[in-house]
C-alpha positions as CSV (number, residue, x, y, z in Angstrom):
1,M,23.0,20.8,36.2
2,A,22.4,17.2,37.1
3,I,20.3,15.6,39.8
4,T,21.8,13.3,42.5
5,F,19.3,10.7,43.9
6,D,19.7,8.8,47.2
7,I,17.5,6.3,48.9
8,V,18.1,6.0,52.6
9,A,16.7,3.0,54.6
10,P,16.9,2.4,58.3
11,G,20.2,0.5,57.8
12,G,21.8,3.4,55.8
13,T,22.1,4.5,52.2
14,R,20.9,1.7,49.9
15,F,21.0,3.5,46.6
16,H,23.0,6.4,45.1
17,E,22.9,7.7,41.5
18,G,24.3,10.9,40.1
19,A,24.2,12.9,36.9
20,L,20.5,12.3,36.3
21,E,18.2,14.3,34.1
22,S,14.9,13.4,35.9
23,V,13.4,11.4,38.7
24,V,9.7,10.3,38.5
25,L,7.8,8.8,41.5
26,R,4.3,8.5,43.0
27,R,3.0,10.7,45.8
28,R,0.9,9.4,48.8
29,E,-0.9,12.5,49.9
30,A,-4.6,12.6,50.6
31,E,-5.4,15.8,48.8
32,Y,-4.0,14.5,45.5
33,D,-5.3,11.6,43.3
34,P,-3.9,8.4,44.7
35,G,-0.9,7.4,42.7
36,S,-0.4,10.6,40.9
37,E,3.2,11.1,39.7
38,V,5.7,13.8,40.3
39,V,8.6,14.6,37.9
40,I,11.7,16.1,39.5
41,L,13.9,18.0,37.1
42,S,17.1,20.0,37.7
43,K,16.6,23.2,39.6
44,H,13.3,22.0,41.1
45,A,11.9,24.1,43.9
46,P,12.4,22.7,47.4
47,L,9.8,20.0,48.1
48,L,8.9,17.7,51.0
49,M,6.2,15.0,50.5
50,Q,5.1,11.5,51.3
51,V,5.8,8.8,48.8
52,Q,4.0,5.4,48.4
53,A,5.8,2.2,47.7
54,C,6.4,2.2,43.9
55,S,8.9,1.9,41.1
56,V,10.9,5.1,40.8
57,R,12.1,5.9,37.3
58,F,15.2,8.0,36.6
59,T,16.8,9.1,33.4
60,R,20.5,9.5,32.6
61,D,21.8,10.2,29.0
62,G,18.3,9.5,27.6
63,T,18.1,6.0,29.1
64,T,15.4,5.3,31.7
65,Q,15.9,2.8,34.6
66,E,13.8,1.8,37.5
67,V,14.3,1.0,41.2
68,E,11.7,-0.3,43.7
69,V,11.2,1.8,46.8
70,G,9.2,1.5,50.0
71,A,6.9,4.1,51.4
72,G,8.7,7.1,52.9
73,V,9.4,10.8,52.8
74,L,11.0,12.6,49.8
75,E,13.0,15.8,50.1
76,V,14.1,17.8,47.1
77,Y,16.7,20.5,47.8
78,R,18.6,22.2,44.9
79,D,19.7,19.3,42.7
80,Y,19.6,16.7,45.4
81,V,16.7,14.2,45.8
82,T,16.6,12.1,48.9
83,L,14.0,9.4,49.7
84,V,14.0,8.2,53.3
85,E,12.1,4.9,53.5
86,T,10.1,4.3,56.7
């Protein structure tokens, strides 16, 4: 299975990529080391967490790319990863 990754800003969807192997980003939660990374793979358990402004890396067909994101909330459900920027 492949991951679909969306970034949603106040003005609407600003980024959409599908058929991804992984998504890597930084969390912003106090109980974890500041800036620790989370790797999302296919069939990841449901997850809801705060994300700091950072570069998100994603991999498709063995090639890694990056996109800059603002702080927000990340939801992982099944093979869908959605970041809502605040």
